[in-house]
C-alpha positions as CSV (number, residue, x, y, z in Angstrom):
1,M,27.1,6.3,84.7
2,Q,25.4,3.3,83.3
3,L,26.8,-0.1,84.1
4,T,24.5,-1.9,81.6
5,D,25.7,-0.1,78.5
6,D,28.9,-2.1,78.5
7,S,27.9,-5.1,80.5
8,Q,29.4,-7.6,78.0
9,S,32.9,-6.3,78.7
10,Y,32.6,-7.3,82.4
11,R,34.3,-10.4,83.6
12,S,32.7,-12.7,86.3
13,S,35.5,-11.6,88.6
14,D,34.2,-8.0,88.4
15,G,31.0,-9.0,90.0
16,P,32.1,-8.8,93.7
17,R,33.6,-5.4,93.2
18,L,30.6,-4.1,91.3
19,E,28.3,-5.5,94.0
20,A,30.3,-3.7,96.8
21,A,30.3,-0.4,94.9
22,L,26.5,-0.7,94.3
23,L,25.9,-1.4,98.0
24,E,27.9,1.7,98.9
25,L,25.9,3.8,96.5
26,L,22.6,2.5,97.7
27,T,23.6,3.0,101.4
28,A,24.5,6.6,100.7
29,L,21.2,7.1,98.7
30,F,19.0,5.7,101.4
31,A,20.8,7.7,104.2
32,H,20.4,10.8,102.1
33,H,16.7,10.0,101.5
34,L,16.1,9.4,105.2
35,D,17.8,12.6,106.1
36,A,15.8,14.6,103.6
37,N,12.5,13.1,104.6
38,D,13.1,13.1,108.3
39,S,9.9,14.5,109.9
40,G,11.5,14.6,113.3
41,A,10.8,11.0,114.0
42,P,13.6,9.7,116.2
43,N,13.7,6.2,114.6
44,S,14.2,7.7,111.1
45,A,17.0,10.0,112.3
46,R,18.6,7.1,114.2
47,H,18.3,4.8,111.2
48,A,19.9,7.4,109.0
49,L,22.7,7.8,111.5
50,V,23.2,4.0,111.5
51,L,23.5,4.0,107.7
52,R,25.9,6.9,107.7
53,I,28.1,5.2,110.4
54,Q,28.1,1.9,108.5
55,A,29.0,3.7,105.3
56,F,31.9,5.5,107.2
57,I,33.1,2.2,108.6
58,R,33.0,0.5,105.2
59,Q,35.1,3.4,103.7
60,H,37.7,3.1,106.5
61,L,37.8,-0.7,106.9
62,R,41.4,-0.8,105.6
63,D,42.6,1.3,108.5
64,P,43.7,-1.1,111.3
65,Q,43.4,1.8,113.7
66,L,39.6,2.2,113.0
67,T,38.2,2.3,116.6
68,P,34.8,3.1,118.2
69,S,36.4,6.3,119.5
70,A,37.4,7.4,116.0
71,I,34.0,6.5,114.6
72,A,32.1,8.4,117.3
73,A,34.3,11.5,116.9
74,A,33.7,11.5,113.2
75,H,29.9,11.5,113.8
76,H,30.0,13.9,116.8
77,I,28.5,11.4,119.2
78,S,29.7,9.8,122.3
79,V,31.4,6.3,122.3
80,S,28.7,5.1,124.6
81,Y,25.9,6.3,122.3
82,L,27.7,4.6,119.4
83,H,27.7,1.3,121.3
84,R,24.0,1.7,122.2
85,I,23.2,2.3,118.5
86,F,24.9,-1.0,117.5
87,Q,23.4,-2.8,120.4
88,G,20.0,-1.8,119.0
89,E,21.1,-3.4,115.8
90,G,21.8,-6.7,117.6
91,T,25.6,-6.5,117.4
92,T,28.6,-4.5,118.7
93,V,30.7,-2.0,116.8
94,S,33.8,-4.2,117.0
95,S,31.8,-7.3,115.8
96,W,30.3,-5.3,112.9
97,I,33.7,-4.0,111.8
98,R,35.2,-7.5,112.0
99,E,32.4,-9.0,110.0
100,Q,32.8,-6.4,107.3
101,R,36.6,-6.9,107.1
102,L,36.2,-10.7,107.0
103,A,33.6,-10.5,104.2
104,N,35.9,-8.3,102.1
105,A,38.9,-10.5,102.8
106,R,36.9,-13.6,101.9
107,R,35.8,-12.0,98.7
108,D,39.4,-11.1,97.8
109,L,40.6,-14.6,98.6
110,A,38.1,-16.0,96.1
111,D,38.9,-13.4,93.5
112,P,40.8,-15.1,90.7
113,T,42.5,-11.8,89.7
114,L,44.1,-11.7,93.2
115,R,45.2,-15.4,93.3
116,D,48.9,-14.4,93.3
117,T,48.4,-11.8,96.2
118,P,49.7,-13.4,99.4
119,I,47.1,-14.0,102.1
120,H,48.9,-11.8,104.6
121,V,48.7,-8.9,102.1
122,I,44.9,-9.4,101.7
123,A,44.6,-9.6,105.5
124,S,46.6,-6.4,106.0
125,R,44.6,-4.7,103.2
126,W,41.4,-5.2,105.2
127,G,42.7,-4.1,108.6
128,F,44.3,-7.3,109.9
129,P,48.0,-6.4,110.3
130,R,48.9,-9.8,111.9
131,A,48.5,-12.8,109.6
132,A,48.1,-15.2,112.6
133,D,45.3,-13.1,114.0
134,F,43.6,-13.0,110.6
135,S,43.9,-16.8,110.2
136,R,42.4,-17.5,113.6
137,V,39.5,-15.0,113.2
138,F,38.8,-16.3,109.7
139,R,38.8,-19.9,110.8
140,N,36.6,-19.1,113.8
141,A,34.1,-17.3,111.6
142,Y,34.0,-19.6,108.5
143,G,35.2,-22.9,109.9
144,I,38.0,-23.1,107.4
145,P,41.5,-21.5,107.3
146,P,42.0,-18.8,104.7
147,R,44.4,-20.8,102.6
148,D,42.0,-23.8,102.4
149,Y,39.1,-21.4,101.5
150,R,41.2,-19.8,98.7
151,D,42.2,-23.3,97.4
152,H,38.6,-24.4,97.5
153,A,37.4,-21.3,95.8
154,R,40.0,-21.8,93.1
155,L,38.7,-25.3,92.4
156,N,35.0,-24.2,92.6
157,P,34.8,-20.8,90.9
158,A,31.0,-20.6,91.4
159,L,31.3,-21.1,95.1
160,P,32.0,-17.5,96.3
161,A,29.0,-16.1,94.5
162,S,26.6,-18.7,95.9
163,H,28.3,-19.7,99.2
164,S,26.5,-17.9,102.0
165,V,28.7,-18.5,105.0
166,T,28.0,-15.8,107.6
167,P,30.5,-14.9,110.2
168,A,29.6,-15.9,113.7
169,K,28.8,-13.1,116.0
């Protein structure tokens, strides 16, 4: 597959989706490469495991029942080891999941092709089944309610691509 062969047919609104797909492909490639070249070094194996777990989480972000227990079971590790792995990355499992969900919801809120999709549907799509919880978490992370962010993104189409608000940990 070559994305550049037909690059003129892409719309600017395709950018975030292509970026997310590319990130998933690169994560899988790096994890595979680290596994293949693992010379028994614990840090390499641990890093490959982190990448696999992060890719797994990204693939299951839409599941509101995604829990540390489910993630640990899928990778044949204990829940406490999963927590230690993420602690070594400077975060927690739950925080990392929340940040990924928020980033995807934020991208969708700014996507002009989804402007008619209700905010609660976008929230639910990314693992936030309760609209009030999503609104509170989004506002705490970005300092602006989801509706205001969407309105602002509509008025400033270049904002989502260049705006680098990072969720608070």
